[in-house]
C-alpha positions in Angstrom: -19.9 273.1 144.8 -20.8 276.6 143.7 -19.3 278.1 146.9 -16.0 276.3 146.5 -14.5 278.7 144.0 -15.3 281.9 146.0 -14.0 280.3 149.1 -10.7 279.6 147.6 -10.4 283.1 146.3 -11.3 284.4 149.8 -8.6 282.3 151.4 -6.1 283.5 148.8 -7.1 287.1 149.5 -6.8 286.6 153.3 -3.3 285.1 152.8 -2.2 288.2 151.2 -4.3 290.8 152.9 -4.1 289.7 156.5 -0.3 289.5 156.5 1.7 292.3 158.0 4.6 291.4 155.8 5.4 291.6 152.1 4.4 288.5 150.1 6.1 287.4 146.9 5.6 284.5 144.5 8.3 283.8 142.0 10.7 281.0 140.9 13.4 280.4 143.3 16.1 280.3 140.6 15.9 281.3 137.0 18.2 279.7 134.4 19.3 281.0 131.0 22.5 281.4 129.0 24.3 284.2 127.4 22.4 285.7 124.4 19.1 284.1 125.4 16.5 285.8 127.4 14.9 285.3 130.8 11.3 285.6 131.9 10.7 286.0 135.6 7.1 285.5 136.6 6.5 287.5 139.8 3.6 288.4 142.1 3.7 290.4 145.2 1.4 291.8 148.0 2.0 295.0 149.9 1.3 294.7 153.7 -2.1 295.6 154.7 -1.3 298.8 156.6 1.1 300.1 153.9 0.3 302.6 151.3 0.6 302.3 147.6 3.8 301.6 145.8 5.9 304.6 145.2 9.2 303.3 143.7 10.4 300.0 141.9 14.1 299.4 141.3 15.8 296.2 139.9 19.4 295.7 141.1 22.0 293.3 139.8 24.3 291.7 142.4 23.3 294.3 145.0 24.8 294.8 148.4 23.6 296.5 151.6 25.6 299.5 152.8 25.6 299.7 156.5 26.9 303.3 156.4 24.2 304.6 154.3 21.7 302.1 155.5 20.7 301.4 151.9 21.3 299.0 149.0 23.8 299.7 146.3 24.6 297.9 143.0 24.1 298.0 139.3 20.6 299.2 138.5 19.0 297.4 135.7 15.6 299.0 135.9 14.0 301.8 137.9 10.6 303.4 137.8 8.9 306.0 140.1 5.5 307.2 140.7 3.8 308.5 138.5 4.4 305.4 136.6 5.4 305.3 133.0 3.3 302.7 131.2 4.5 303.5 127.8 6.4 300.6 126.3 9.9 301.3 125.4 12.0 298.5 124.1 14.7 298.0 126.6 16.9 295.0 127.5 15.3 294.8 131.0 11.7 295.3 131.5 9.5 295.0 134.6 6.1 294.1 133.5 3.0 294.4 135.6 0.4 296.6 137.1 2.5 298.0 140.0 0.0 296.6 142.4 0.5 292.9 142.3 2.4 291.8 139.2 6.1 292.2 139.2 7.1 290.0 136.1 10.5 290.8 134.8 11.7 290.2 131.2 15.4 290.5 130.2 16.3 290.1 126.6 19.0 289.4 125.8 20.4 288.1 129.1 24.1 288.5 129.4 26.6 286.3 131.1 27.4 289.1 133.6 23.8 289.0 134.6 24.6 285.8 136.4 24.2 286.1 140.1 21.3 287.5 141.9 18.8 290.3 141.2 17.3 292.5 143.8 13.8 293.9 143.4 13.4 297.0 145.6 9.8 298.1 146.3 9.2 301.3 148.3 6.0 302.8 149.7 5.5 305.9 151.8 5.6 303.9 155.0 7.5 300.7 154.1 10.1 299.2 151.8 11.1 295.7 150.6 14.1 294.0 148.8 13.2 290.7 147.1 16.2 288.6 146.1 15.9 286.6 142.8 18.6 284.1 141.9 19.6 284.2 138.2 21.8 281.5 136.8 23.2 282.7 133.4 25.7 280.3 131.8 28.0 281.0 129.0 26.7 278.0 126.9 23.1 276.9 126.5 21.6 274.8 129.3 21.6 271.0 129.0 18.3 269.3 129.3 17.8 266.7 132.0 16.3 263.3 131.4 14.0 262.1 134.2 13.7 258.3 134.4 11.1 256.3 136.4 12.3 254.3 139.3 12.2 251.1 137.3 11.7 250.3 133.6 10.3 246.9 132.8 10.0 245.2 129.5 6.7 245.6 127.8 5.3 247.9 130.5 4.5 251.4 129.3 6.7 254.0 130.7 7.1 257.8 130.3 10.5 259.5 130.2 10.8 263.3 130.6 13.4 265.6 129.1 13.3 268.7 131.3 14.9 272.1 130.5 14.7 274.7 133.2 14.2 277.4 130.7 11.4 279.0 128.9 11.2 282.4 127.4 8.5 283.7 125.2 9.9 284.7 121.8 12.9 282.5 122.1 12.2 279.3 120.1 13.7 276.1 121.2 12.9 272.4 120.7 13.6 269.3 122.7 14.1 266.1 120.6 14.9 262.5 121.4 17.3 260.1 119.8 14.9 257.2 120.1 12.6 257.1 117.1 10.6 254.0 116.8 7.0 253.0 116.0 4.7 253.3 119.0 6.5 256.2 120.6 4.5 259.2 121.7 6.1 262.6 122.2 4.5 265.5 124.2 6.1 269.0 124.6 5.0 271.2 127.5 6.1 274.8 128.3 5.6 276.0 131.9 5.7 279.8 132.9 4.4 280.1 136.5 5.6 281.8 139.7 6.7 278.3 140.8 8.3 276.8 137.7 9.8 278.1 134.4 10.6 275.1 132.2 10.3 273.4 128.9 9.8 269.6 128.9 9.3 266.8 126.4 7.7 263.5 127.4 8.5 260.3 125.7 6.0 257.5 126.2 6.6 253.9 124.9 6.7 250.2 125.7 10.3 249.3 126.2 11.7 246.2 124.6 14.4 244.1 126.2 16.7 245.2 123.3 16.5 248.7 124.7 18.4 247.6 127.8 21.9 249.1 127.8 21.1 251.5 125.0 21.9 255.2 125.1 18.9 257.6 125.1 19.7 261.2 124.3 17.6 264.4 124.6 18.8 267.2 122.5 18.1 271.0 122.7 17.5 272.5 119.3 18.0 276.2 119.0 16.1 277.7 116.2 18.0 280.9 116.3 21.3 279.1 116.0 19.8 276.4 113.8 21.7 273.7 115.5 21.7 271.4 118.5 23.2 273.4 121.2 23.1 270.9 124.1 22.0 267.4 125.0 22.0 264.8 127.7 22.4 261.0 127.4 21.3 258.3 129.8 21.8 254.5 129.7 18.5 252.6 129.7 18.1 250.0 132.4 15.3 247.8 131.2 14.4 244.9 133.6 13.7 241.8 131.7 13.7 238.0 131.9 16.6 236.1 130.3 16.4 236.4 126.5 17.3 234.1 123.6 17.6 231.1 125.8 18.8 228.1 123.9 19.7 224.5 124.6 23.0 223.6 123.0 24.2 220.0 122.3 27.9 219.9 123.2 28.5 216.5 121.4 30.8 217.1 118.4 29.4 214.2 116.4 26.0 212.8 115.6 24.5 211.1 118.6 23.9 207.3 118.5 21.7 205.2 120.7 23.6 204.5 124.0 25.9 207.5 123.8 26.6 210.0 126.6 25.1 213.4 125.8 26.1 216.8 127.2 23.8 219.9 126.9 24.2 223.5 128.0 21.7 226.2 128.6 22.7 229.6 127.0 21.1 233.0 126.9 22.0 236.4 125.3 20.7 238.9 127.8 19.3 239.0 131.3 18.6 241.9 133.7 19.1 241.2 136.4 21.6 238.4 135.9 20.6 234.7 135.8 20.8 233.1 139.2 19.6 229.5 138.4 18.7 227.1 135.6 15.9 224.5 135.2 15.7 221.5 132.8 12.7 219.7 131.4 13.9 216.2 130.5 11.5 213.2 130.0 8.8 215.1 131.7 10.7 215.8 134.9 11.9 219.2 136.1 15.5 219.4 137.3 17.5 222.4 138.7 21.1 222.6 138.0 23.0 225.8 138.7 25.9 225.4 136.3 23.5 225.2 133.4 24.8 221.8 132.2 23.0 218.5 131.8 24.7 215.2 131.2 22.6 212.1 129.9 24.2 208.7 130.2 23.2 206.0 127.7 20.7 208.1 125.8 17.7 206.2 124.5 16.7 206.2 120.8 13.3 207.7 121.7 14.5 210.4 124.0 11.9 213.2 124.2 12.8 216.7 123.2 14.7 218.5 126.0 14.4 222.2 127.0 16.0 224.4 129.7 15.1 227.7 131.4 17.4 230.5 132.6 15.9 232.4 135.6 16.4 235.7 137.4 13.3 237.2 138.8 11.6 235.5 135.9 12.3 232.3 134.1 12.6 232.0 130.3 12.3 228.6 128.6 14.3 227.8 125.6 12.7 226.1 122.6 12.9 222.3 122.9 15.7 220.6 121.2 15.5 217.1 119.6 18.6 215.1 120.1 18.0 213.2 116.8 19.5 210.0 118.2 20.7 207.8 115.3 19.4 204.3 115.6 18.4 201.2 113.6 14.8 201.0 112.4 12.3 200.5 115.2 8.9 198.7 115.4 9.3 196.9 112.1 6.1 195.1 111.2 4.4 193.3 108.3 1.0 194.7 107.1 -1.5 192.9 105.0 -2.4 195.5 102.4 -4.8 193.3 100.4 -7.1 191.5 100.8 -8.4 192.9 104.0 -10.0 189.6 105.0 -9.1 185.9 104.8 -6.7 184.7 102.1 -8.0 182.0 99.8 -5.9 180.1 97.3 -5.8 182.0 94.0 -6.3 185.4 95.6 -4.0 188.3 94.8 -2.2 189.1 98.0 0.0 192.1 98.8 2.1 192.5 102.0 3.8 195.6 103.1 6.7 196.3 105.4 6.5 199.3 107.7 8.4 200.8 110.6 7.8 203.6 113.1 11.2 205.3 113.3 14.6 205.3 111.7 17.6 207.6 111.9 18.8 208.1 109.3 15.7 207.7 107.2 17.5 206.1 104.2 16.5 202.5 104.6 16.4 199.2 102.6 13.8 196.5 102.8 14.0 192.7 102.1 12.0 189.6 102.8 12.6 186.1 104.0 10.3 183.1 104.1 11.1 180.4 106.7 14.5 181.9 107.0 15.2 181.9 103.2 15.8 185.1 101.3 13.0 186.0 98.9 13.4 189.5 97.5 14.2 193.1 98.1 11.6 195.8 98.3 9.0 197.3 100.6 6.2 195.2 99.3 5.8 191.5 98.7 3.0 190.5 96.2 1.4 187.3 95.0 -0.6 187.5 91.8 -2.3 184.1 92.5 -1.3 182.8 95.9 -1.1 179.0 96.4 -0.9 176.8 99.5 2.8 176.4 99.0 3.2 180.2 99.6 1.9 179.8 103.2 4.6 180.0 105.8 6.4 182.2 108.2 7.5 185.6 106.7 9.9 188.1 108.1 10.6 191.6 106.9 14.0 193.2 107.4 14.8 197.0 107.4 18.3 198.3 107.6 20.1 201.6 107.6 23.6 202.8 108.1 23.3 202.1 111.9 21.9 198.6 111.9 19.2 196.2 110.8 15.9 195.2 112.4 13.8 192.2 111.8 10.0 192.1 112.1 8.1 189.6 114.1 7.3 186.5 112.1 4.0 186.8 110.2 2.3 183.5 109.6 0.6 183.6 106.2 -2.4 181.3 106.2 -3.8 180.3 102.9 -7.3 178.7 102.9 -8.0 176.1 100.3 -10.2 173.1 99.6 -8.9 169.5 100.2 -6.2 168.4 97.8 -3.5 165.7 97.4 -5.8 163.0 98.8 -4.4 159.5 99.0 -5.2 156.4 100.9 -2.3 155.1 103.0 -2.4 151.5 104.1 -0.6 150.4 107.3 1.4 148.3 107.9 1.5 147.7 104.1 -0.9 147.2 101.3 -0.3 143.4 101.3 -1.5 141.8 104.5 -2.4 138.3 105.7 -5.9 137.5 106.7 -6.6 137.6 110.4 -4.2 140.5 110.9 -5.1 144.2 111.3 -5.1 146.7 108.5 -5.5 150.5 108.9 -6.4 152.7 106.0 -5.7 156.4 106.5 -7.2 159.2 104.3 -4.2 161.6 104.0 -5.0 165.0 102.7 -3.9 168.6 102.6 -6.5 171.2 103.5 -7.0 174.5 105.3 -9.2 174.9 107.2 -9.0 171.3 108.4 -11.2 168.6 107.0 -14.4 168.1 109.0 -15.8 165.0 107.2 -14.3 161.9 105.6 -16.3 159.4 103.6 -15.0 155.9 102.5 -15.9 153.9 99.4 -14.9 150.4 98.2 -14.1 149.1 94.8 -17.8 149.0 93.9 -18.1 152.7 94.7 -20.3 151.6 97.6 -20.4 154.1 100.5 -19.1 152.3 103.6 -20.8 154.8 105.9 -17.6 155.4 107.7 -16.7 159.1 108.3 -13.5 159.0 110.3 -10.1 159.7 108.8 -8.9 156.1 109.5 -10.7 153.0 108.4 -9.7 150.0 110.6 -10.1 146.4 109.4 -9.5 144.1 112.4 -9.3 141.3 111.7 -8.9 141.6 108.0 -10.6 139.1 105.8 -10.1 137.8 102.3 -13.3 139.5 101.4 -11.7 142.9 102.2 -9.3 142.6 99.3 -9.9 145.3 96.7 -9.5 149.0 96.0 -10.6 151.7 98.5 -10.8 155.4 98.1 -11.9 158.3 100.3 -13.6 161.7 100.0 -12.7 164.7 102.2 -14.6 167.9 102.7 -14.0 171.3 104.5 -15.8 174.6 104.4 -14.3 175.4 101.0 -15.0 172.2 99.1 -14.4 168.5 98.7 -12.1 166.2 96.8 -11.6 162.5 96.1 -8.5 160.3 96.4 -7.4 157.8 93.8 -8.1 154.2 94.7 -5.5 152.2 96.7 -5.6 148.4 96.5 -5.5 146.2 99.6 -4.4 142.6 99.0 -5.2 140.1 101.6 -3.3 136.7 101.5 -4.5 133.4 102.9 -3.1 132.3 106.1 -1.0 129.1 106.3 -3.8 127.3 107.9 -6.2 128.2 105.1 -3.6 127.4 102.5 -3.0 124.0 104.0 -6.7 123.2 104.0 -7.1 124.4 100.4 -4.0 122.6 99.2 -5.2 119.4 100.7 -8.5 119.8 98.9 -6.8 120.9 95.7 -4.3 118.0 95.7 -7.1 115.5 96.2 -9.1 117.1 93.4 -6.0 117.1 91.1 -5.2 113.5 91.8 -8.8 112.5 91.1 -8.7 114.6 87.9 -5.4 113.2 86.8 -6.6 109.7 87.5 -9.7 110.3 85.5 -7.7 111.9 82.7 -5.2 109.0 82.7 -7.9 106.4 82.2 -9.7 108.6 79.7 -6.5 108.9 77.6 -5.9 105.3 77.9 -9.4 104.4 76.8 -9.1 106.9 74.0 -5.9 105.4 72.8 -7.3 101.9 72.9 -10.3 103.1 71.0 -8.1 104.8 68.4 -6.0 101.7 68.0 -9.0 99.6 67.5 -10.4 102.0 65.1 -7.0 102.2 63.3 -6.8 98.4 62.9 -10.3 98.3 61.6 -9.5 101.0 59.1 -6.4 99.2 57.9 -8.2 96.1 57.3 -11.0 97.8 55.5 -8.5 99.8 53.4 -6.2 96.9 52.5 -7.9 96.8 49.2 -6.9 100.4 49.0 -3.3 99.3 49.1 -2.3 100.8 52.4 -0.3 99.1 55.2 1.2 99.8 58.6 4.7 98.5 59.5 6.4 98.5 62.8 10.0 97.5 62.7 13.1 98.0 64.7 15.6 100.3 63.3 19.2 99.8 63.9 21.3 103.0 64.2 24.2 102.9 61.9 26.9 105.2 60.9 26.1 107.5 58.1 27.4 106.5 54.7 27.8 109.8 53.1 30.2 108.4 50.5 27.6 106.1 49.0 26.1 107.8 46.1 23.2 105.3 45.8 22.0 105.9 49.4 18.5 107.0 49.6 18.9 108.1 53.3 20.9 110.9 54.9 22.1 110.9 58.6 21.9 114.0 60.6 22.5 114.2 64.3 19.7 116.6 64.8 17.4 114.0 63.5 17.8 112.2 66.8 15.2 114.5 68.3 13.0 115.1 65.4 10.2 114.0 63.3 11.4 112.9 59.9 9.2 112.9 56.9 10.0 111.6 53.4 8.1 110.8 50.2 9.0 108.2 47.6 7.6 108.5 44.1 7.7 105.5 41.7 7.3 105.0 37.9 3.9 104.1 36.4 4.7 100.8 34.7 6.7 97.7 35.8 8.9 97.7 32.7 10.0 101.3 32.9 13.6 101.8 32.2 15.7 103.5 34.9 17.3 106.8 34.0 21.1 106.8 34.1 22.7 108.3 37.1 19.8 107.4 39.5 20.8 104.6 41.7 17.7 102.5 42.4 15.4 105.3 41.4 12.9 105.0 38.5 11.3 107.9 36.7 8.6 107.9 34.0 7.8 110.3 31.3 5.3 112.2 33.5 2.7 111.7 36.1 -0.8 111.0 35.5 -2.9 113.8 36.2 -5.6 111.8 37.9 -3.5 109.6 40.2 -0.9 110.1 43.0 1.0 106.8 43.5 3.3 107.7 46.4 4.8 106.2 49.6 4.7 108.4 52.6 7.3 107.4 55.2 7.8 109.1 58.6 9.9 108.5 61.6 9.2 109.8 65.1 12.6 109.7 66.8 12.8 109.7 70.6 15.4 111.8 72.4 18.3 110.0 73.9 20.5 111.4 76.6 24.1 111.5 75.9 24.0 111.5 72.1 26.4 114.3 71.4 28.7 114.9 68.4 27.6 111.7 66.6 28.6 109.5 69.6 26.6 106.4 69.4 24.9 105.0 72.5 25.7 101.7 73.9 22.5 100.2 72.5 22.9 99.6 68.8 19.2 99.8 68.3 16.9 102.7 68.4 13.3 102.0 68.7 11.0 104.3 66.7 7.6 104.4 65.2 7.6 104.1 61.4 4.6 104.8 59.4 4.3 104.6 55.7 1.5 104.6 53.3 1.7 103.0 49.8 -0.8 104.2 47.4 -1.7 102.0 44.3 0.9 99.3 44.7 -1.2 96.9 42.8 -1.4 96.2 39.1 -2.1 99.1 37.1 -0.7 102.0 35.3 1.5 104.2 37.4 1.8 107.9 37.0 5.1 109.3 35.7 7.0 111.0 38.4 10.5 112.2 39.1 12.5 109.8 41.2 13.5 111.8 44.3 13.6 111.7 48.0 12.2 114.7 50.0 13.4 114.9 53.5 11.9 117.3 56.1 12.9 117.7 59.8 10.7 119.3 62.4 12.5 120.3 65.6 10.8 120.3 68.9 
């Protein structure tokens, strides 16, 4: 490692010293413009067998003269040995040590300096003319932008703005038109025997938006205080397709079942797009025209996306078709309670759906097909068994209407509405069959029935039906049942079963009854007859005993006669209604035998006043027997009408009679 440096120096020395020819190192061509300057770095080596340099001359646009065997032209600079090292400000100067450095400085350089320069070096034994190309333009040089072979998006790249000019003391600056964050600028000045240049390096990460943009490098002259030249290039940034979008071509809102057309668009691509890909319902499809047509689009179509591809593929954001459709997946939710529903509970049902386009919807409810109400929720403050049934929720929007599946609402409750049903009817003939059924309403169903008779006696029968086959008279009476489920028990009201005798039983019992009745009637007849005989005997005995008491019994036949209403002295009065009546009359008589009758009373006597202690009266009564055909005072064929006449005469004997008003009192009792 330590010998490497001296070895290189030795090789360089040998390259110059071992050669038998002149060796020069300098730029091939120098560039400048009128009014600027030029710096020409130069190194040389005299051949090994030559002596020291004796003369140095700089020609401009020299020519060789064959006649004189020498060069001729405008001499810009000449110096001889002994060398003058004193610095004199001249337009052209040859700088160096006259042994190896031949650097030339021209300031200012003129347009007529354009061409070639000749550097003539002479020793005592040898001479050499070195040609140097000098390009002096009228206007300042233009910088040159060097681009890499390929510029790719987001890959760091360095661009170089090169000016083949550099001259100490002449201030210039290269500047770029691209000024963005993240850009790095580096300026480098080179003055070597191989290159004389000024360059500015621009390092950045290109964006796809840089593609197609102009990039300019400008030469700023501080002496002129202006931009004196520039160069512009067009950036060619390789990038994938950009701003790829999926566009729905349908002019109106899409409805379920419509045909949908989509296109894949992009804004920029370098190189150009060569193909397209589609992601639809999870499948990749390639379609070069960049169009996708969907027949009968579904309401739940997944978002769709496309890709535009060159060397790379760029995917567009997915697009939702927003297919308009009626509400989907409509269902009924039981909000509360979360468990079983018992009678009396507060119940709240809700209506929900999964998707609807548009989202503006209306709710309403039906029970067993009958409209109930509008609204998203259906509530029962105290639910009853009558609220059980099949419920449907309906949701509609501007597209259509959707009905939920039927929701059976089950309400649990203890037995109720118990009653005993008798089949075939509640009146049955003995010997037939009677079925008593305990009908009830309960949820959950009844698991036990118990039967009781009219004496509340448990019959120890636990089925729903109580069969009486054959039914007997003893089965007549009231029956009731008791039913139980997991929530409670209840009792039915009693129902009466009436059992009738059969014709055979009725015949037997009628025969026995008729015999008994006949016997009873016979006994009653003889009893009545004996009683009447006994009463008659007793009555005769009483009359005989009471004859001293002035009472008598008379039976006489009474002859019906026409009423004599015109007779004022009649003591009787005829009335047709008396034919079917009991007639009762009382006759009152005077006290003494010699009492004088009162004028105006025919056959009737009256005394001054009755005795307070005696009641001398005659009671007369007639029991008249009904006769058929006696109507409107039409007399029957028989002139006589038998009747029973009874009268009682009190105190008809000798004695003082009480005074009484002579009158006849007549009373009729209808029957």
